[in-house]
C-alpha positions in Angstrom: -78.5 133.7 50.4 -82.2 132.5 49.7 -82.9 134.4 52.7 -81.8 137.7 51.6 -84.0 137.3 48.4 -86.8 136.6 50.6 -86.4 139.2 53.0 -86.6 141.6 49.9 -89.6 140.0 48.3 -91.5 139.3 51.8 -90.4 141.5 54.3 -92.3 145.0 53.4 -94.8 146.2 56.3 -96.3 149.6 55.7 -97.5 152.0 58.1 -101.2 151.2 57.8 -100.7 147.4 58.6 -102.5 146.1 61.5 -102.1 142.2 61.5 -101.1 140.8 65.2 -97.3 139.1 64.6 -99.1 135.8 66.0 -102.7 134.5 65.6 -103.1 133.9 69.2 -105.9 136.5 69.8 -108.1 134.1 68.6 -107.0 132.1 71.3 -107.2 134.0 74.4 -110.4 135.4 73.5 -110.7 139.4 73.4 -112.7 141.0 75.5 -115.8 143.7 73.9 -114.8 146.7 74.4 -116.7 149.1 77.0 -116.5 152.9 75.8 -118.1 154.2 78.9 -116.7 155.1 82.5 -119.0 153.5 84.4 -118.5 155.8 87.9 -117.4 159.4 88.4 -114.9 158.4 91.6 -112.0 156.5 91.6 -109.1 155.5 94.4 -106.8 155.0 91.4 -107.3 155.8 87.9 -104.5 154.2 85.5 -103.9 155.7 82.1 -102.8 152.9 79.0 -103.7 149.4 78.7 -100.9 147.8 78.0 -99.2 145.3 79.6 -97.9 147.4 82.2 -101.1 149.5 83.0 -103.3 146.3 82.7 -100.8 144.3 85.1 -101.1 147.2 87.5 -105.1 146.9 87.4 -104.9 143.4 88.3 -102.8 143.8 91.2 -104.3 147.0 92.8 -107.8 145.1 92.6 -106.5 141.6 94.0 -105.0 143.7 96.9 -108.3 144.4 97.7 -107.8 148.2 96.5 -111.8 148.8 95.3 -112.6 151.1 92.5 -109.7 151.1 90.5 -110.3 152.2 86.8 -108.0 151.7 83.6 -108.7 153.9 81.0 -107.3 153.2 77.3 -108.0 155.4 74.5 -107.8 152.5 71.8 -107.5 148.8 72.6 -106.1 146.6 75.4 -102.3 146.1 73.8 -102.6 148.9 71.7 -99.0 150.7 71.0 -96.1 148.4 71.6 -97.4 145.5 73.4 -99.1 143.6 70.9 -96.1 143.5 68.4 -93.6 142.6 71.1 -91.5 139.8 70.7 -92.4 138.4 74.1 -89.2 137.7 75.4 -88.9 136.7 79.3 -85.7 135.7 81.2 -84.7 135.7 85.1 -81.2 137.4 83.9 -80.5 141.2 84.7 -77.0 142.5 85.0 -78.7 145.0 87.8 -79.2 143.6 91.6 -82.9 144.0 92.3 -84.7 144.2 88.9 -83.6 140.6 89.3 -86.6 140.6 91.5 -88.9 142.0 88.7 -87.7 139.5 86.4 -88.8 136.5 88.8 -91.9 137.4 89.7 -92.9 138.2 86.5 -92.1 134.6 85.4 -93.5 133.3 88.4 -96.8 134.7 87.8 -97.0 134.3 84.6 -96.5 130.4 85.0 -99.6 130.2 87.1 -101.8 133.0 85.5 -103.3 130.5 83.2 -105.1 128.6 85.7 -105.9 131.6 87.6 -108.0 133.6 84.9 -108.9 130.5 82.4 -107.0 132.5 79.8 -104.9 130.9 77.4 -101.1 132.6 77.7 -99.2 130.9 75.4 -96.2 130.9 77.4 -92.6 128.8 76.3 -89.9 128.1 78.9 -87.1 126.5 76.9 -84.5 128.4 78.5 -82.2 131.1 77.6 -78.1 130.6 76.6 -76.1 134.1 76.4 -73.2 133.4 73.9 -69.8 134.5 75.0 -67.2 134.6 72.1 -64.5 136.5 73.4 -62.4 136.2 76.5 -63.7 139.8 77.9 -67.1 138.3 77.2 -66.4 135.5 79.4 -65.0 137.5 82.1 -68.3 139.3 82.4 -70.3 135.9 82.7 -68.1 135.5 85.6 -68.8 138.9 86.9 -72.7 138.3 86.7 -72.6 134.8 87.7 -71.2 136.2 91.7 -74.0 139.0 91.2 -76.4 136.5 91.2 -75.0 134.0 93.1 -76.6 135.3 96.2 -80.2 135.2 94.5 -82.9 132.2 94.3 -82.8 132.5 90.5 -81.0 129.4 88.9 -78.0 130.8 86.3 -74.6 128.8 85.0 -72.0 129.3 83.2 -71.5 126.5 81.1 -69.3 125.2 78.4 -69.4 125.0 75.0 -69.9 121.1 74.8 -73.1 122.2 77.0 -74.5 124.7 74.7 -74.3 122.4 71.4 -75.9 120.2 73.4 -78.8 122.8 74.3 -78.9 124.2 71.0 -77.7 121.9 68.4 -78.0 124.1 65.2 -75.6 126.4 66.5 -72.1 127.0 64.7 -69.4 126.8 67.5 -66.2 127.6 66.2 -66.5 130.8 68.0 -68.6 129.7 71.3 -66.1 129.9 74.3 -69.1 130.0 76.8 -72.6 130.5 77.4 -74.8 132.0 80.9 -77.7 129.6 81.0 -80.9 131.0 82.8 -83.2 127.5 82.8 -87.2 128.7 82.5 -86.5 132.1 80.2 -88.2 131.5 77.5 -91.2 133.7 75.4 -95.0 134.1 75.7 -97.1 136.0 73.7 -98.2 139.5 74.8 -101.5 139.7 73.6 -102.5 136.3 75.8 -100.4 137.9 78.6 -102.5 141.1 78.9 -106.1 139.6 78.0 -105.2 137.1 80.6 -104.6 139.7 83.3 -107.4 142.0 82.1 -110.0 139.0 82.7 -108.3 139.0 86.7 -108.2 142.1 86.8 -111.8 142.5 86.0 -112.7 139.1 88.2 -111.2 141.3 91.4 -113.0 144.4 90.5 -111.1 146.5 88.5 -112.9 148.8 85.2 -111.3 148.4 82.5 -112.6 151.5 79.7 -111.5 151.8 76.1 -112.1 153.3 73.8 -112.0 156.2 76.4 -109.3 159.1 75.8 -107.8 161.2 78.6 -108.2 164.8 77.6 -106.8 166.8 80.5 -105.9 166.2 83.8 -106.3 169.0 86.6 -105.0 168.7 90.0 -107.2 169.9 92.9 -105.8 172.1 95.9 -106.5 168.7 98.2 -104.1 166.3 95.6 -107.2 164.4 94.3 -107.2 164.6 90.1 -109.9 165.0 87.8 -109.6 163.2 84.7 -111.2 164.4 81.9 -112.7 162.2 78.7 -115.0 162.8 76.1 -117.2 161.0 78.1 -117.5 162.8 81.7 -114.8 163.7 84.5 -113.8 161.1 87.4 -112.3 162.4 90.4 -109.5 160.0 91.3 -107.3 159.7 94.5 -104.5 159.3 92.5 -103.3 158.7 88.6 -100.8 156.3 87.4 -99.4 156.9 83.9 -98.8 154.1 81.9 -99.3 154.8 78.4 -96.4 153.7 76.9 -95.5 155.8 73.8 -98.2 158.3 74.8 -96.8 159.2 78.3 -95.1 162.6 76.9 -98.3 163.3 75.8 -100.0 162.6 79.3 -97.1 164.3 81.0 -97.5 167.5 79.2 -101.0 167.8 80.2 -99.6 168.9 83.7 -96.3 170.4 82.5 -94.1 167.4 82.6 -91.6 166.8 80.2 -90.9 163.0 80.8 -87.4 162.4 78.9 -89.0 159.4 76.2 -88.7 158.8 72.7 -89.8 156.0 70.7 -87.1 153.8 68.5 -87.9 151.5 65.8 -87.2 148.0 66.8 -87.3 145.3 63.7 -87.7 141.2 64.3 -87.8 138.9 61.2 -90.2 135.5 61.5 -89.0 132.7 58.9 -91.0 130.0 57.6 -91.0 126.6 58.6 -87.1 125.3 58.8 -86.6 121.0 58.6 -83.9 121.3 61.1 -86.3 123.2 63.4 -89.1 121.3 63.1 -87.1 117.7 63.2 -86.2 118.6 66.9 -87.3 116.8 69.8 -88.1 119.7 72.0 -88.0 123.5 71.7 -84.6 125.4 71.4 -84.0 127.5 74.3 -83.8 131.6 73.3 -79.9 132.4 72.5 -78.7 136.1 72.6 -75.6 136.4 70.2 -73.9 139.3 72.3 -71.0 139.9 70.1 -73.4 139.9 67.2 -76.2 141.9 69.0 -79.7 139.8 68.2 -81.5 137.3 70.0 -83.2 134.5 68.2 -86.0 132.2 69.5 -88.2 129.3 67.8 -91.5 130.3 66.4 -93.5 127.2 65.9 -91.1 125.4 63.5 -89.2 128.4 62.0 -87.3 130.9 64.0 -87.6 134.2 65.2 -85.2 136.8 65.7 -84.2 140.7 66.3 -81.2 142.7 66.2 -80.0 145.8 67.7 -78.4 147.9 65.3 -75.3 150.2 66.3 -76.5 153.6 67.3 -75.4 155.4 63.9 -77.7 153.0 62.2 -80.8 152.8 64.6 -83.7 154.8 64.3 -85.0 157.3 66.4 -89.0 158.4 65.6 -88.2 161.8 67.1 -91.1 163.3 65.0 -93.9 162.1 67.8 -91.4 163.7 70.5 -91.9 167.4 68.8 -94.9 166.7 66.9 -96.9 164.4 69.2 -97.9 160.2 68.3 -100.5 160.8 65.5 -103.7 160.9 66.9 -104.6 157.5 65.3 -101.8 155.4 65.7 -103.0 152.2 67.7 -101.9 148.6 66.3 -100.3 150.0 63.5 -96.4 149.0 62.2 -93.6 150.9 60.7 -92.1 150.2 57.1 -89.6 147.6 57.4 -85.6 148.5 56.6 -83.7 145.2 56.2 -80.6 147.1 54.7 -80.8 148.4 58.3 -80.2 145.4 60.2 -78.6 143.3 57.4 -74.9 143.2 58.9 -77.0 141.3 61.8 -79.0 138.9 59.4 -75.8 137.5 57.9 -73.9 137.4 61.2 -77.0 135.2 62.3 -76.2 133.0 59.3 -73.2 132.2 60.3 -74.2 131.4 63.7 -77.2 129.7 63.3 -76.3 128.2 59.3 -79.9 126.9 58.9 -81.3 130.8 58.4 -79.5 130.5 55.0 -82.3 128.4 53.8 -84.9 129.9 55.5 -87.8 132.3 53.8 -88.5 135.8 55.7 -92.2 135.6 56.0 -92.6 138.4 58.1 -91.0 141.3 59.4 -92.2 143.5 62.6 -90.9 147.2 63.0 -93.2 148.7 65.9 -92.4 151.5 68.0 -90.5 150.8 71.5 -90.1 153.5 74.2 -86.9 154.4 75.6 -85.9 156.7 78.5 -82.3 158.0 77.9 -81.0 155.1 80.2 -83.1 152.3 79.0 -84.7 151.8 82.2 -88.2 152.2 82.7 -89.2 155.4 85.3 -91.4 154.0 88.1 -92.7 155.5 91.1 -94.2 158.7 92.5 -93.2 162.0 91.0 -91.7 164.7 92.5 -93.1 168.1 92.6 -97.0 166.8 91.6 -99.4 165.7 94.5 -100.5 162.1 93.2 -99.3 161.6 90.3 -97.3 158.0 89.8 -95.7 156.8 86.6 -94.6 153.3 85.0 -93.2 154.4 81.6 -90.2 153.8 79.3 -90.2 150.0 79.2 -88.2 148.9 76.4 -88.5 145.5 77.9 -92.0 145.8 79.0 -93.0 142.3 78.8 -90.8 140.6 81.2 -91.3 143.4 83.6 -94.9 144.0 83.5 -95.9 141.2 86.2 -93.2 142.1 88.5 -93.5 146.5 88.2 -97.4 145.6 88.4 -96.8 143.8 92.0 -94.2 146.3 92.8 -96.2 149.7 92.1 -99.5 147.8 93.8 -97.4 147.0 96.6 -95.7 151.0 97.1 -99.4 152.6 96.3 -101.1 150.2 99.3 -98.0 150.1 102.1 -97.1 153.6 100.8 -93.5 153.0 100.7 -91.3 151.1 98.1 -90.8 147.4 98.7 -87.7 147.2 98.1 -85.0 149.2 97.0 -85.3 150.1 92.7 -84.1 153.9 92.5 -82.0 153.3 89.5 -86.0 153.1 88.0 -86.7 156.3 90.2 -88.6 158.9 87.7 -86.8 162.0 89.9 -83.3 160.8 88.6 -83.7 163.1 85.7 -84.7 166.7 85.9 -84.7 170.2 83.9 -81.4 168.8 82.5 -83.0 166.1 80.5 -83.5 167.8 77.3 -85.2 167.0 74.1 -81.7 166.6 72.9 -80.1 165.0 75.6 -82.7 162.3 75.8 -82.3 161.4 72.0 -78.6 161.3 72.3 -78.9 158.6 75.2 -81.2 156.8 73.7 -79.7 156.2 70.6 -76.5 155.1 72.3 -78.6 153.2 74.8 -80.2 151.3 71.9 -77.1 150.2 70.1 -75.3 149.4 73.6 -78.0 146.9 74.2 -75.2 143.8 74.4 -72.2 145.3 74.7 -70.1 144.6 77.6 -71.3 145.4 80.6 -68.0 146.5 83.0 -67.9 148.0 86.1 -67.6 151.7 87.0 -69.6 151.7 83.2 -69.2 155.1 82.1 -71.2 156.2 78.5 -70.5 159.5 77.0 -73.5 160.4 74.2 -75.3 163.6 75.5 -72.6 164.8 77.6 -71.7 167.1 78.7 -75.3 168.3 80.1 -76.2 172.0 80.7 -75.7 171.0 84.7 -72.1 171.2 84.7 -70.3 172.5 87.6 -68.7 175.9 87.4 -65.3 174.2 87.7 -65.7 171.9 84.5 -64.0 173.6 81.7 -61.2 174.3 84.1 -60.5 170.4 85.1 -62.3 168.8 82.0 -58.6 168.1 80.7 -57.0 167.4 83.6 -58.9 164.2 84.9 -61.5 161.3 84.0 -64.8 162.5 84.6 -67.9 160.6 85.6 -71.8 161.3 85.2 -73.6 161.7 88.2 -77.4 162.8 88.1 -76.7 165.3 84.8 -73.5 166.7 86.6 -69.3 165.7 85.9 -67.4 165.0 88.2 -63.8 163.9 88.4 -63.0 160.4 89.0 -59.1 160.7 89.0 -56.4 163.5 87.9 -53.9 162.4 85.4 -50.1 163.3 85.6 -47.5 163.2 83.3 -46.7 159.1 82.1 -50.3 158.4 82.9 -52.3 156.4 80.6 -55.7 158.6 80.1 -58.9 158.0 79.5 -61.7 156.1 79.8 -60.3 151.9 79.9 -62.8 150.1 81.5 -61.6 146.6 82.8 -63.2 143.9 85.3 -59.4 144.2 86.7 -57.4 146.9 87.9 -57.1 149.5 85.3 -55.0 152.8 84.2 -57.0 154.8 87.3 -55.3 152.5 89.8 -52.1 153.9 90.4 -53.2 157.4 90.3 -55.8 156.8 93.0 -53.5 155.8 95.0 -51.6 159.0 94.3 -54.5 161.0 95.3 -55.1 158.5 98.4 -51.9 159.8 99.5 -51.9 163.0 99.0 -55.2 163.4 101.5 -53.3 161.3 103.9 -50.1 163.3 103.7 -50.9 167.0 102.2 -53.7 168.5 101.4 -56.5 167.7 98.9 -59.6 169.6 96.9 -62.7 168.0 95.5 -65.5 169.0 93.2 -68.7 168.2 95.3 -70.9 170.4 93.5 -73.3 167.4 92.7 -74.9 167.0 96.2 -77.9 168.0 96.3 -78.6 170.8 98.7 -81.8 172.0 100.6 -83.1 174.8 102.5 -85.4 174.1 104.8 -87.1 176.9 107.8 -90.4 178.1 109.0 -92.5 177.8 112.2 -92.2 173.8 112.0 -89.1 173.2 110.6 -87.6 171.3 113.9 -90.7 169.6 114.3 -90.9 168.2 110.7 -87.1 167.5 111.0 -87.7 165.5 114.3 -90.1 163.9 112.7 -88.4 163.0 109.6 -85.0 162.0 111.0 -84.1 159.5 113.5 -81.1 161.5 114.7 -81.6 164.1 117.1 -81.8 167.9 115.6 -78.8 169.4 115.5 -78.3 172.6 117.3 -77.7 176.2 115.3 -73.9 175.9 114.4 -73.5 172.2 114.3 -73.9 169.6 111.5 -75.0 165.6 111.9 -75.6 162.6 109.8 -79.4 162.3 110.0 -80.9 159.0 108.7 -85.1 159.1 107.2 -86.6 155.5 107.5 -89.5 154.2 106.1 -92.7 153.2 107.9 -91.0 149.8 107.6 -87.9 150.9 109.5 -85.5 150.7 106.2 -83.0 153.5 105.5 -84.9 155.8 102.5 -82.2 158.5 102.8 -78.8 159.7 104.2 -78.3 163.1 104.7 -76.2 165.6 106.2 -78.1 168.5 108.5 -76.7 171.8 109.3 -79.3 174.3 111.7 -77.5 177.5 110.1 -79.8 179.6 112.4 -82.8 179.3 114.7 -85.2 177.4 112.1 -83.7 177.6 109.3 -81.6 174.4 107.7 -79.6 173.0 104.9 -80.0 169.6 104.0 -77.4 167.6 101.8 -77.7 164.5 100.3 -76.0 162.4 97.6 -76.0 164.0 93.9 -78.3 160.3 92.8 -81.1 160.8 95.7 -81.4 164.6 95.2 -85.4 164.6 94.0 -85.6 161.1 95.4 -85.2 162.6 98.9 -87.2 165.8 98.1 -90.0 164.2 97.2 -90.3 162.2 100.5 -89.6 165.2 102.6 -92.1 167.4 100.5 -94.5 164.7 100.8 -94.4 164.5 104.8 -94.9 168.4 105.0 -98.3 168.3 102.9 -99.2 164.9 105.2 -98.5 166.6 108.7 -99.2 170.2 107.6 -96.0 171.4 108.5 -95.8 175.3 108.2 -92.7 175.0 106.3 -91.0 176.4 103.3 -88.5 174.0 101.4 -85.4 175.4 98.7 -83.9 173.6 96.4 -80.7 174.7 96.2 -79.0 172.0 94.0 -78.2 174.0 90.7 -77.2 177.4 92.9 -74.7 176.4 94.9 -71.1 175.0 94.4 -69.9 172.7 96.4 -65.8 172.5 97.5 -64.1 169.4 99.7 -60.7 170.6 101.1 -59.2 167.7 103.2 -55.9 166.8 104.3 -53.4 167.2 107.7 -52.7 170.6 106.1 -56.3 171.5 105.6 -56.3 174.1 108.3 -52.8 175.7 106.9 -54.4 176.8 103.7 -57.9 177.6 104.8 -56.4 179.9 107.3 -54.7 181.7 104.9 -57.6 183.1 103.2 -59.9 184.1 106.4 -59.5 185.9 109.7 -61.9 183.5 111.5 -60.2 181.5 114.0 -60.1 177.7 112.4 -58.1 175.9 115.2 -59.3 172.9 116.6 -61.0 174.5 119.8 -62.9 177.4 117.8 -64.0 175.2 115.1 -64.7 171.6 116.2 -65.7 168.6 114.0 -69.4 168.6 113.0 -69.6 172.6 113.1 -71.0 174.7 110.3 -70.3 178.7 110.1 -71.0 181.4 107.7 -67.3 182.8 106.8 -65.4 184.9 103.8 -62.5 183.0 102.3 -60.4 185.6 100.1 -63.5 187.8 100.5 -65.8 184.8 99.0 -68.9 184.1 101.0 -69.0 180.3 102.2 -70.8 178.1 104.7 -68.3 176.3 106.4 -69.2 172.5 107.3 -66.2 170.8 109.6 -66.4 167.5 108.0 -65.4 165.3 105.3 -66.3 162.0 103.7 -62.5 161.2 103.7 -62.3 160.6 107.4 -59.4 163.5 107.5 -59.4 166.9 108.7 -62.0 168.9 106.3 -64.3 171.1 105.6 -67.3 171.1 103.0 -67.5 175.1 101.6 -71.0 175.8 100.2 -70.7 178.6 97.6 -72.6 180.6 95.4 -71.8 178.8 92.3 -70.7 181.6 90.3 -68.2 182.1 92.7 -66.6 178.4 92.4 -63.5 179.1 90.1 -62.4 182.3 92.5 -62.8 180.3 95.4 -61.0 176.9 94.0 -58.1 179.5 92.9 -57.8 181.1 95.7 -57.6 177.9 97.4 -54.7 176.3 95.2 -53.0 179.4 95.5 -53.0 179.7 99.1 -52.1 175.9 99.3 -48.8 176.0 96.8 -46.4 176.0 100.2 -48.5 172.7 101.2 -48.3 170.8 97.6 -52.1 170.9 97.5 -53.9 169.1 94.7 -56.8 167.7 93.1 -58.2 164.4 94.3 -61.7 162.9 92.8 -64.0 160.0 93.9 -62.2 157.5 93.4 -60.0 158.2 96.4 -62.9 159.2 98.2 -64.4 156.2 97.9 -61.0 154.2 98.9 -60.7 156.8 102.0 -64.2 156.3 103.5 -64.0 152.8 103.3 -60.6 152.5 105.2 -62.5 154.6 108.0 -65.5 152.5 108.1 -67.9 154.8 106.5 -71.3 153.2 104.8 -72.5 154.8 101.5 -76.4 155.2 101.0 -77.4 153.0 98.1 -74.7 150.1 99.0 -74.7 149.6 102.6 -77.9 151.0 103.0 -81.0 151.4 101.6 -85.0 150.3 100.8 -84.0 146.6 101.6 -82.0 147.4 105.1 -82.6 148.7 108.6 -80.0 150.9 109.9 -79.2 147.9 113.2 -78.1 145.8 110.7 -76.2 148.5 108.9 -74.4 149.5 111.8 -75.8 153.1 112.3 -77.1 152.6 115.6 -74.9 155.6 116.6 -77.3 158.0 114.4 -80.7 156.2 115.4 -81.8 157.9 118.7 -84.6 155.6 120.0 -84.8 157.4 123.1 -85.4 160.9 121.8 -89.0 162.4 122.6 -90.6 162.7 118.9 -92.3 159.4 117.3 -89.8 160.0 114.1 -90.6 157.4 111.0 -89.9 153.9 111.4 -89.5 154.4 115.2 -91.8 152.0 116.5 -91.0 149.1 113.9 -87.3 149.4 114.7 -87.9 149.0 118.0 -89.4 145.9 117.6 -87.0 144.7 115.1 -84.1 145.3 117.7 -86.2 143.3 120.4 -86.6 140.5 118.2 -82.6 140.6 117.2 -81.2 140.7 113.8 -80.6 137.4 111.5 -77.9 139.4 109.8 -75.3 142.0 110.2 -73.0 144.3 108.0 -69.2 142.6 108.7 -65.7 144.6 107.5 -63.9 142.4 105.3 -60.2 142.4 104.3 -59.3 139.8 101.3 -56.4 138.4 99.3 -56.5 138.9 96.2 -54.4 139.9 93.1 -55.3 142.1 90.1 -58.7 142.3 91.2 -61.0 144.0 94.0 -64.4 143.6 95.2 -66.8 146.2 93.5 -69.9 145.6 95.9 -73.2 142.7 94.9 -70.1 139.7 94.7 -71.0 136.5 96.5 -69.9 135.7 99.8 -69.1 132.1 100.4 -68.7 129.8 104.2 -68.7 125.9 103.7 -69.2 126.0 100.1 -72.7 128.1 100.2 -73.6 131.5 99.4 -74.2 133.0 103.1 -74.6 136.8 102.0 -73.4 139.4 99.5 -70.3 142.4 99.3 -71.9 146.1 99.2 -69.1 147.7 98.2 -65.3 147.2 98.1 -62.4 148.5 96.5 -58.4 148.4 97.5 -56.8 149.4 100.6 -54.0 151.5 99.7 -53.0 151.4 103.5 -52.9 148.0 104.0 -52.5 146.9 100.4 -54.8 144.8 100.1 -59.0 144.5 99.3 -61.7 145.9 101.7 -65.1 145.1 101.6 -68.3 145.6 103.4 -70.7 142.6 103.5 -73.9 141.3 104.5 -73.5 138.2 106.5 -75.7 135.8 108.9 -75.5 137.4 112.5 -73.6 133.9 113.9 -70.9 134.6 111.1 -70.4 138.3 111.5 -67.9 138.2 114.3 -64.3 138.9 114.1 -62.1 136.8 113.5 -64.8 134.7 111.1 -63.0 133.3 107.2 -65.3 134.0 104.8 -64.8 133.7 100.8 -65.6 136.3 98.2 -66.5 135.2 94.6 -65.1 137.6 92.0 -64.3 136.6 88.6 -65.1 133.1 88.7 -62.8 132.7 91.9 -62.9 132.6 95.7 -61.0 134.6 97.7 -60.2 134.1 101.4 -61.4 137.1 103.4 -61.2 137.7 107.2 -63.6 140.0 109.3 -61.8 142.5 110.8 -62.6 145.1 113.5 -63.2 148.4 111.8 -62.4 150.8 111.1 -59.3 149.9 109.0 -57.9 153.8 109.3 -58.9 155.8 112.3 -60.7 159.0 111.5 -58.8 162.4 112.1 -60.9 163.3 115.0 -60.8 160.1 117.3 -56.9 160.4 116.7 -56.7 163.8 117.9 -59.1 162.8 120.6 -56.5 160.2 121.7 -53.6 162.3 121.0 -55.3 164.3 123.9 -55.9 161.2 126.4 -52.2 160.2 126.3 -53.4 157.5 124.3 -51.9 158.2 121.1 -51.8 154.8 118.6 -48.4 153.9 117.0 -49.9 154.8 113.6 -52.6 156.2 112.2 -54.1 153.2 110.9 -54.4 150.2 112.9 -52.1 147.4 112.9 -52.5 144.1 111.0 -52.8 142.4 114.1 -54.7 145.0 115.8 -57.7 143.7 113.1 -58.7 141.1 115.0 
């Protein structure tokens, strides 16, 4: 094709090239640099003048913060911003990131009017192309996840696709996912408009001013050193793009970031494009793995190569970014993307006759999982980050607002734990980061299944001691660096990872494990739990202020919630007082440093005299659950484990087969069970002793999928699903754990009283669904009378009721038992009924009823009793 030769002739870009991809610099009116500090004190110092940093400066200053200073080592937009393709979309497969995208687009629509700066914003819409049946299923899956958000999104027919994009070859097109209002914006002009707004509201943007060092003072403030002097700041925010690693190293942090090479191509004028009456929507050919949009009278398209072909700039990780690198580009490599060019030519045939007039090959910073890192960093006071943006242009507006609100309000405006910088830890090595970034880039357009697993860089150094023993017997899942069994294999099972939007190879084995726990006894590796020891003079006082529940007595355990000042559920932990004034706190694997940071900040804020030790990597945890759990464990200890001696929610130090453990009588299965906390190096010996002791009882393993089914049948909530920073504990049905009458003024108490007095607008409901070969996962749309009125939070198949179960938030007036609703799954609405919870009574409840002579006929509620 003519364009292939043209690519060879015209597509060369050398590293010294500084020309912008578009000529909008003059239109936006570039600001004159001001290489001075202007002041020696600031409330917030932002390091980095790309679109993210400038957006934060704009939002902080607009919200009224005085003394906002941004320092940029080169010039605004240097790094990745200036050469970005500038795509903007409402779509995101996640949930709350849709809010970030939506805010950005709404801001960009009015920014020119507000600042007087042209931003070059085009909104022709965008279409994702489905050319396989599986991709159509994915679109249906995403439609139900978008239905309860205000953003417009439509599943459209091939005919509608062709009407919107008449230059498309329709031979393989089965459907489109259409977002009106999507488009593209000039990144340089956008940043300059944000900069103009930031200055208008009082922020100082200083460049070229390089930050050479950061010193954290004993009071938590910062000294920001530059060649022009030192600025004292209450907080610093690292928004330094691919220089973010260097900034982190100044204070001993190794941010897991790596630059990748991304190329996009701009063509000459194409007659068929020029003849169009309206601008073409952006298309994303997901099987071809590229995006394509109109650029004047030509086209611009950018591919994402497979992981074995893509290129990392890993030398920058080991040797640092070249000191003078600012608005330079890499050498282009069209051979690397030629298969994508050819695929694009087949999908958009007019490309075959087009000349390539420009090839942009520049660095984009990736985190291991492609999502940015946004928020305060655990272990370093008043150090915030907004780094690792693979899609910085669409995120810039929303993240600037989100972070500004968080800084000013002292809590996140909504839940975005998937962006928490503390989701990574010491286990996130450079090798891991490189392997995952390569995978994430190559998987940019892969089908997004529920329960997705990605395998590059695994296992990390953070494995349970049982990993080698169990890895060949089960399908492992990845949890904050750990490998944890999802489900176990038996002869005749179809093994391995087989993702699907419907029931797949794990469905029957999980039912087998469910039955194992309900009828016999099972063992689960719970080592990924986050585990902290808290002790000291003020430990009781601290926890009484942090948690909405009462502080458990010595030898007791309870479920406690940390709330935000606005009364949202920041975290759920298991709290045990092991000795007077010494506590063990346990949280989910993904919340470890998220929760620890919150606790540590409160310790500093309140001046509490306590010591906190993170024991997560030193302790292993085994869960033993089922009707024969006591029989098995009693064989290994002289301690009396009877119900009268070792009651529910009691904790005790004891020896099992001569191995020291802290045993807590609690189980997320809702069955008779214990969690056994022990030294990590004792895990194999303890596991082996338990399995040997349970031979007569036919003991066996179970994984987290069965655990989830068991907890849902018991009506147990999960943090991150039924509760998070978007929900208050009253609407989540957690009243039992919230002690509004306790003397201590716990965080969020007064606001929660007001919420209770005003009444709730929505409640968590417990649904039973009539489905076929599909089960709810969470985040699906809930319908009533032809309208979306709520969303599920989690769901599964109930192996007891032989029907699907789900939790869902619905309006209070539609939350009564017996209410009929519908849940949308893969494009079909399935009937659902709100039932009485729980479906299955917990073991302690069953035992209590038996003692009172009120034993139910069965251990589960009869179908007729669900109302």
